[in-house]
N, C-alpha and C positions, 0 to 999 in steps of 0.2 A: 504494500500500500504506500503510495507516494505521500509527501508531506501535506499537500493540500487536502487529499482525501482523508488522511489521518486527522488533520485539524478539524475538518467538517464533522467527522465521526465523534471526535472528542467533545465538540461544543454541543452536538445533539444529545450526547449522553449527559453532559453537565446540566443542560436545560431540563432534561427528564428528572434528574436528581432534585433540582430546585422545585419542580412541581410536586414531586413526592414529599419534599419537606413541607411545602405549603399545605398539601392535603393532610399530612399528619398534624400540622398546626391547627388546621380547622377542626379536625376531629377532637383534638385535645382541649380546645377552648370550651368544650362542654364540661370538662372536669377541673380545669385549672385557670387561674387568672392569667391574662396576657403577660404581665410583668414576670411571672414565674416561668412561663414558657420562653420568654426572651432570655432570661437568666440561663436556662438550660441550653438554649440554642447557641449562645455565645461562649459560655464557660466550657462546654464539652467540645465545641469547635476549637477553642484556644488550646485545650489540652491535647486534642488530636494533632493539631499542627505542631505544637511544642514537642510532642513525642516523636513525630516524623523527623523534625529537624535534629533532635537529639540523636536519633539513630543514624541519620544520614550524614550529619555534619560533626557530630560529637560535641556540639555546643549550641546555644541559642543566640541568634543574631540580634541582640537587644540594642546595640549601639546605633543611635540615630542622631542626625544633625538637625532634625526638625521635630523635637518631641511634642511641642504644642500642636503642630499641624497634624502629626500622627494621632494624637488624642482626639482632636476635633473631628478628624475624619472618621475615627471609630465611633464616636458619639453620634455623628450624622447617620451612620449605617444603623445604629441601634434605634434612633428615632424613626427612621424610615421603616424598619422592620416592625416597630411597635405599632405605627399607624396602619400598616398593611394587615398585621395580625388582628388588630382591633376591627378592621373592616370585615374580615372573614367571619366574625361573630354574627354579622348582620346581613351580608350580601353574598351571592354566589362567587365561587372561586374564579370562574371565567370572567365575570364582570370586573372583579378587582384586578385581575391580571391584565385585562384589556386596557383599563384606565391607567394602570401603572406604567404602561408602555409609552406614556408621554415623556418619560424620563430621558431617553436618548434624544428626543427632539429638544427638550429644555437644555440638555447638555450642549448641543450645538449652539443654541442662542447664547448661553453663558460663556462658551469658549470665545465667541465673537466679541461679546461685551466686556468680559473680564480679562481673558488672556490675549485679546486683540488678534485672534486668529482670523485669517481671511476665509470668509464663507461665501460661496458663489450664490448667484441668484437662484440656480436650480435647487440648492440645498435649503435656501430660505423658503422657496415654494413648497418643498417637502415638509418643512416644519409647520407651515400653515395648513397643509393638507392633513398632516397627522393630528394637529390640534383640533381640526374640524371633526376628525374621527372620534377624538375623545369626547367632544360635545355630543355627538350622536350616541355614544355609549352611555353618557350620563342621562339621556332621555329627558331633556328639559321640557317643561309643559308647553312652551310656545311652539315646539315641534310636534310633540305627541298628543297634545290636548288632554293629557291624563293627569295623574297625581303629581304633586311637587317632587323635586329631586329628593331622594332619601339621603339624609345627612351623612350616612356611612359611605356613600359613593364618593364623597369629597375626600375621604381619608387616603385612598390611593393616589389622589392628586398631590397631597402633602408628601407621600412617599416619593413620588416622582420628582418633586422639587428638591427634597433633601438628598435623594440619590444623585441628582444632577450635580449638586455642589460636591458631593462625595467623589464623583468621577473627575471633576475639575481638580480637586485636591490630589487625587490619585495621579493625574498627569503631572502635577507639579512635583510630587514626591519622587516620581520616576527619574527626575534629573538631580535628586538630592541624596536619596538613600538606596541601598541595595534592595531589590524587589523582595527578597526573603524577609528583610526587616519590616517592610510594609505589610507583608502577609501576616507576620507574627503579631504586629500591632493592631491588625484589623479587629480582632476580638478582645483586645486587652482593656481599653477604657470602657467598652460596652459591658464587659464582664464585671468590672468594678462598679459601674453605675447601677446595673441591674441587681447586683448583690446587695447594695445598700437599700434597695426597695423591698427585699424579701421579708423583713419583719412585718410589713404591712399587708402582705398578700400570701404568705406561705401556707400551703396545704400539703401535709406530708403524703408523698406518693406511695402507693403499694409497690411491691417488688417488680411486678410486671410493668408498672408505669415508669419505673426508673429506666427500664430498657428502652421504652419509647422516648423518654426525655434525652437519653444518651444518643439515640438514633437521630434526633433533631440536629444535634451538633455535628455528628459524623456526616450526615447528608450535606449540611452546609459546607463543611470543610472539604469534603470530596468534590462537591460541585465547583467550588472556587478553585480547587487544585486542577481540575480538568480544564477549566477556562484558561488558566495560566498556560497549561500544556498546549491547548488548542491555538492560542495566539502566538506561541513560539514556533508553530509549524505551518501556519497559513496566514495570509494577509487579512487585515481587518475588512477590506472590501468584499472578500468572500464570506467571512464569518458573520459580519453584522446582520445581513439580511436573514440569515438562518435563525437569528434570535427570535424571530416571530413564530417559529414552530412551537415555542413555549405556549402560545395561545391554543394550539392544537392539543397539546398534552393537558393543559388546564381544562379545556372543554371536555375531553374524554374523562378526566378525573372527576369533574363536576357531575357528569352524567352517570358514570359507573359507581361512584362512591356515595354521592349525595342526591342522585336523581334530580339534579338541577339542569334542566334543558335550557340552553341559551335562547333568548327571543330574537326577533329580527333586528331590533335596535342594537343589541350587543354584537351580533354577527356583522351587521353593516358597519358599526363603529370600528370593530376589530379589523375588518378588511381595509377601511380607509386609513386607519393608523398604520397598517402594514405597508400600504402603498407609499405613504409619506415617509415612513422609515427607510424603505428601499431607495427612494430618491435621495435621501440624506446620505445613505451608506455607499452608494455607487461612487467609484473613483472618478476624479476629474480627468477629462481628456487632456493629454499633453499637446502643447502647440506643435504644429508641423515642424519636423526636424529636431525636436527636443530629444536629448539623450539622457536616459536614466543613469543615476550614479549608483 
């Protein structure tokens, strides 16, 4: 299998693991408070990553030149996961996943405004199309003539905004710290913050529940690990459009596990979001005669 095919296979597997994690989260919200689930997700993910580095490197790559940026990035990821998990208590997995896909679109806008990256007109059009898809998925009354927007559908939008900033900080840290350091710090501040909240939300799990809580962290760590491997083997322009297959997995999980069939608005919104995302992800054409370095 060549590198591009390997990268595609790895990202598809990573996205499947993320949907498995989200499905397990939604199931466990019936038993545990969201802060306790976030504690398990980040703590056991951190322990899994730390064990892997210890076995492969013989040490933990803690040294960072940007400790506050690393901590803020970790807390942003925790906040985004908290909002998304809270949304799963009230709305279907497919809806939350579709709306959350506004994140790559917001990342492009932030990269232009914050990092001063050059964004072509075609990518700005893709951002606008994608955000129109988010609007469809939200089912606003002026389009549907139905009930007002459920408040929980706004939570994945918050997730998308926080994750967009998280991605921008990840790009900045790529020029400052070793990637392994950033991977290790991803769950560090999040684990500390969620641990402080446990006295207010703790419910002692049964032995079988402990296995499920550990699985949350392992699924998250494995998914992010596969993403790193995927982007090491194939270009972003190939892999980014494949991220929208997560909508397919989320739809299947919603139907098979929760019997939540997506309605026309969700499917239409997801399709429009995907079209906008692909326009954003496609590589720019090189000028005639340009030579790649």
